[in-house]
C-alpha positions as CSV (number, residue, x, y, z in Angstrom):
1,M,113.2,122.6,82.5
2,N,112.2,119.0,81.6
3,T,108.9,117.2,81.8
4,R,107.8,114.1,83.7
5,F,105.1,112.1,82.0
6,S,103.3,109.4,84.0
7,Y,100.7,106.8,83.1
8,L,99.0,103.7,84.5
9,Y,97.4,100.5,83.5
10,S,94.4,99.1,85.5
11,D,92.9,95.8,84.6
12,A,89.3,94.6,85.1
13,S,90.2,93.5,88.6
14,N,91.6,97.0,89.3
15,Y,95.2,95.7,89.6
16,K,97.3,98.8,88.8
17,K,100.8,99.4,87.4
18,H,102.4,102.8,87.0
19,H,105.2,104.0,84.8
20,E,106.9,107.4,84.2
21,I,109.5,108.9,81.9
22,V,111.3,112.2,81.9
23,L,111.6,114.1,78.6
24,A,114.0,116.9,77.7
25,G,112.1,120.1,77.3
26,T,108.7,121.4,78.2
27,L,105.4,119.7,77.6
28,L,101.9,120.6,78.9
29,E,99.0,118.4,79.7
30,L,96.9,120.4,77.3
31,D,99.4,119.5,74.5
32,L,98.5,115.8,74.9
33,R,94.9,115.8,76.2
34,E,93.3,116.3,72.8
35,F,94.9,113.2,71.4
36,L,93.6,110.8,74.1
37,R,90.7,108.4,73.5
38,D,87.7,109.6,75.5
39,G,89.9,112.2,77.2
40,E,92.1,109.7,79.1
41,F,93.2,106.6,77.3
42,F,96.0,105.7,74.9
43,I,98.1,102.7,73.8
44,P,101.7,103.1,74.9
45,H,103.2,100.8,72.3
46,E,102.0,103.2,69.6
47,I,104.2,106.0,71.1
48,D,107.2,103.7,71.9
49,L,106.4,103.3,75.6
50,P,106.2,100.0,77.5
51,E,102.8,98.4,77.9
52,L,102.2,97.6,81.5
53,Q,100.1,94.5,81.4
54,D,101.6,91.4,83.1
55,K,102.3,88.5,80.8
56,P,100.7,86.1,80.1
57,L,97.6,88.2,79.5
58,T,94.4,87.2,81.2
59,L,90.7,87.8,80.6
60,D,91.0,90.8,82.9
61,D,93.4,92.5,80.5
62,H,92.7,95.0,77.7
63,I,94.8,97.3,75.5
64,W,94.2,100.8,76.9
65,H,96.3,102.7,79.4
66,T,95.4,105.8,81.4
67,F,97.0,109.2,81.1
68,G,98.5,110.1,84.5
69,A,100.1,113.5,84.6
70,V,102.6,115.9,83.0
71,E,104.6,118.0,85.3
72,P,107.8,120.1,85.1
73,T,110.9,118.6,86.7
74,T,114.6,119.4,87.0
75,E,115.4,115.6,86.8
76,D,117.5,114.4,83.9
77,P,115.7,112.9,80.9
78,T,115.1,109.1,81.0
79,D,113.7,108.9,77.5
80,Q,115.9,109.7,74.4
81,R,113.2,111.8,72.8
82,G,112.6,115.4,73.6
83,A,109.1,116.8,74.4
84,K,108.5,118.0,70.8
85,E,109.3,114.5,69.3
86,F,107.1,112.9,72.0
87,L,104.2,115.1,71.0
88,R,104.7,114.3,67.3
89,A,104.4,110.6,68.2
90,W,101.1,111.3,70.0
91,K,99.7,113.1,66.9
92,R,100.7,110.2,64.6
93,A,99.1,107.6,66.9
94,A,95.9,109.6,67.3
95,A,95.7,110.1,63.5
96,L,95.7,106.3,63.1
97,D,93.0,106.0,65.8
98,W,95.7,104.5,68.1
99,N,95.9,101.4,65.9
100,E,93.4,99.7,68.1
101,V,92.8,96.6,65.9
102,A,96.5,96.0,65.2
103,T,97.2,96.3,68.9
104,M,94.4,93.8,69.7
105,R,95.8,91.4,67.1
106,R,99.4,91.8,68.3
107,L,98.4,91.1,71.9
108,G,96.2,88.1,70.9
109,F,92.8,89.5,71.7
110,L,91.7,88.9,68.1
């Protein structure tokens, strides 16, 4: 069994973009939930996922993306990492407080 992970970006005007990947192995929502900012937000770049903001960035944009869902699937993996490696990336990013300031600088918000 594999795992589908989905997330979304919603800007200040409520424009939304979704993305998902399939990981080899099993991952539960509970595995990731404790590493989210305020129980729902994360920075995809910090775990090697695409950021979904359109370029160029506007005043409506920000750095945070929203956790969508984790669900089992029989689909083939679309991400080279397995579920355990993906979880390790989340733990590292959360330990660095999601590198919020570095992300804001990288995207030109600071």
